[in-house]
Phi, psi and omega in degrees: 000134183299135177086354181282133182287129179281128180277155188280160179289135176247128183246127183254132172223122181215176171251025187280341186069182182239009181278344179247187184263007187302309183294319178300320178294320177300316180293324177298318177297315181298314182292332178292329182265321184230080189302332183258008180294141174271122182248125180243134175270110174290303171191151171237020184249019171301137179302138184310127177066012184271084182297321181298318178294317179300317180297318179298311182297320178298309182301320181286340185267340189305322183297348188258012181241149183293151177303141179090000178297148179248117183261126173255107185245115186230094165233103204223067179297343180262016182303136179087355178264195181280002179300145185278153166259130186231157170235128181240121177256124177250180179295344184246320190218179171234142181231132171241133193192157165293147180272079183225015181101353181298330181266017182307313180294331177292311181294332183276323190246343182262155175277110183279124179267322184203144177221131180225155170270122183287118183219347183284105187293341182292347177259009177247174174291147184296331176242122187243132174280150177277356183237002182222064178289340176302320179275316193271339183238299189290321180294311179296323177300314180298320179297316178297320178298323182293337179269002175115001178299128177291142179304324184300338182278356183280341181163193184285146178298147181228135176292122180304333179293344178271350181288149180292132176233141176246142176300136176287153181309137189293143169211107185239149179251133180294161183300327181273001177073017185253352182224124170256128182239135178212200181224162169284128181268310182196169174255133180278186184303329182271357183088006175288139184263113183271129182249172180268005183279112180285136184252002186298333183262004180274109185273334183234079185305327184292347181264011180236149173225156187250135176238137177198130178057222182264010181282141176298147179308138183239134173291158174287118181265161179280318183202175186299327182290358180283349181232163180292163177307130177081000182271147175285155177207157173243142186204166174282114180284167184293344178267004176087018175235161177293136173235153178242126183227183177225122185299120181056035178212183183248103184296323182298325181275334191256337190260355178072022179254155182209164178307137182099341179294143180285138176234136179235135174250114187245141175284131182267000000 
């Protein structure tokens, strides 16, 4: 309709899965407040309570969303406790989230314009559960923000330096520049093992090989078709980190590797 204000994009990321009604209820709340808001599901498959995985996925996804997007990020093992609910406005986006380290990559890499502790109950549902803030607090707040509510009206200002931050998954370079060491962060839907080793500065991929667990050293491959059927391989994943996979198979189930295992990328 001509003259109607377009509401901003809302992006949802949770560990709720899709087998229950949690995500549907969140979307219902958003649509009740902001009927024309565009809602995008980033993922609801973060491993339960895995804040580190959620932070990693959020940080890697930000470049692909339009400026002004509002992110609702809920991986919240401390729901119902004294942990704060926060809204962080950066030069590019707005984030509403529990203050538990989930926004660590945002606080580390984005220019923070404003940070507040969410406390104004008039922007939440009138009856709130102590275990489902995704529906009762974060979703309505995001919906109001999408219609133009300023972040400053959500509560008192908070120093971003006071927000909880978690160390990002390690990726270290040896003194001689020949070894990059990191860890496996998580397994994706296909069973590919995503690591913390950044590949952006590797200019000659063919001169590096990957070691992890009891698997024989593997050269960095271009794609799955570079190895025979059923063979393990290491490659540059779409998020810019080394991944370990199994051609047409599930590496997480077959290779005996798991999150936290050490991975080394060595110059040959």
